[in-house]
N, C-alpha and C positions, 0 to 999 in steps of 0.2 A: 188091262192098261189100254189096249187098243180101243175099248168101249169108251172109256173116259175121254181119250183123245177126240173120239168120233163125237161125244155129246158136247166137248168143249168147242170144236170145229163148228157144229151146227148152230150152238147159242150166239158165236160170233158171226157166223155167215147171216142168221136169222136177223141180229141186230144192225149189221150192216146194211142189208136188204130193207129193213125198216126205215133205217137213217137215209138211205138213198131215195126212198119213195115218199119221204115226210119232208124233205128239206131241200131248197136252192142251196147249191154252193156257188156264191156269186163273187166273181173275181172284179173289185171297183178299183179306181186309181189309188184309194186308201189300203189295200189290201183284200183279204178274204173275208166274206161274210156267210153265215149261214141263216137264212131266212126260213121259216115255216111255208109250206106250201099249203094254198086252200084246201086241194084234195090230194089224197095219196096217189102217187103215179111216177112213173119214171121220165116223163117228158121235160125236158129242159132242166135235168138235175144239176148240171155244171153250166154256168152262163158266164161268159166273160164281158163285163160293160164298160171295160177301159177305154174302147174306141166308140162308144156310142154317141150319135147325134140325137138331138132332142126328138126327132121323128120315131127312133128307135125305144126311146122311152115311152112314148105314147103308144107304140106297136105292143110293147110288153107290158100293160098294166098291171097284170099280177105280181110281176117282180117288182115294178116301181113303187106300187102301193105297198108290199111287203118290206121294202127295205125303208121306205118313208115311216111306216109303222115301227119297224125296229128303232129307227133313229129317235122317233117321238118317244118312245119308251126310254130310251137312253137319256134323252133331255129331262124327261120328267122325273127320273132317278137322280140325275145329277142335280136339279133344281131342290128335290126334297132334302138330297144329302146336303145341299149347299144351305139350306134353311137351318137344317140341324146344327151343322157347324156355326153358322153366323149367330143363331140365337143363343149357343153356348158360349161364344165369345161376348156376345151383348151381356149375359147374365154374369159371367165371370169379372166383366168389367164394372158392373153395377155392384155386385157383391163385394168387391174390393172398397167399394165406397164406405160400407158399414155406416150407414145412416139410419139405422134400426130404432135408435134411441134419440133421434133427432125431431121427432114428433110427426104428425099426420102430413104436414106438408111437404116434408121431404118424401114420405112415402107415396103421395100423390104424384110428385114431380118424377120419382123413379117409374111409377107405372105409365106416365104419359110417354117417357122417354122409351119405354118398352114397345108402347103401342105406335109410337111414331116409327120406329125402326123397322117395326113389322110392316107398317103401311108404306114405307118407302120400299122395303124389301119386295113386297107384291107388286108394285108400279114398274119395278125392273124385271120381275119376273113376266108381268103381262106385256112389256116391251120385247122381252125376248120372244115370247111365244108368238106375238104378233109381227115377228120380224123387223121390227123398229131398229133394233139394235143385234150385232153379231154376238158370239160367245166371248170373244176378246173383250169387247167394250162392254159387255156385261160383267166380266170379271173386274175390269179396271172400276166401273161404276160400284161394285160391292167394297173395293177398297176404298173408294171415296166415302162410300157409307160407314165402313168401321171407323176412319178418320173422323167423321162427323159425330159418330157415338163418343170417341175418345174425347173429343172437345168438350161436347155435353156433360160427359162424366166430370172432365175437370173444372167445369163451371158449377157444377151442382156441388162439387168438393168444396170449392171457394166458398160458396154460397151458404153451406151449411156447417162451417168448420166451427 
């Protein structure tokens, strides 16, 4: 039994040593984040950035870049997830029209609506990535885009009744 405890202790200790050597634990104004280190080591394993001035960010490029890369990955995931949610809503609205038996013109209009919605979504994503708009504005613009899609769907519904 003592051997089993010793093995478990060694495995846990080894995992902790690996984690401490592989990640920075960074305290930010928004909480604690774990970011991957460029190289294995124990230098600056725990970093508090809550009171950093701009010069501190420049002095600690590896941590600054790691945090920025982490946030960029989060943003890309959110954008991808956002498109999946948005496209499902657009498809649901379009499918509710049931215009399949209304002819080729109706099908073409639905296809155009899909393309226009995607194009407008892509423009919003580009503006967000280019920092032309912040995340709250992006979310508001998505709501506006959904309302626009709803209006287009209603117009098509009236047109092909």
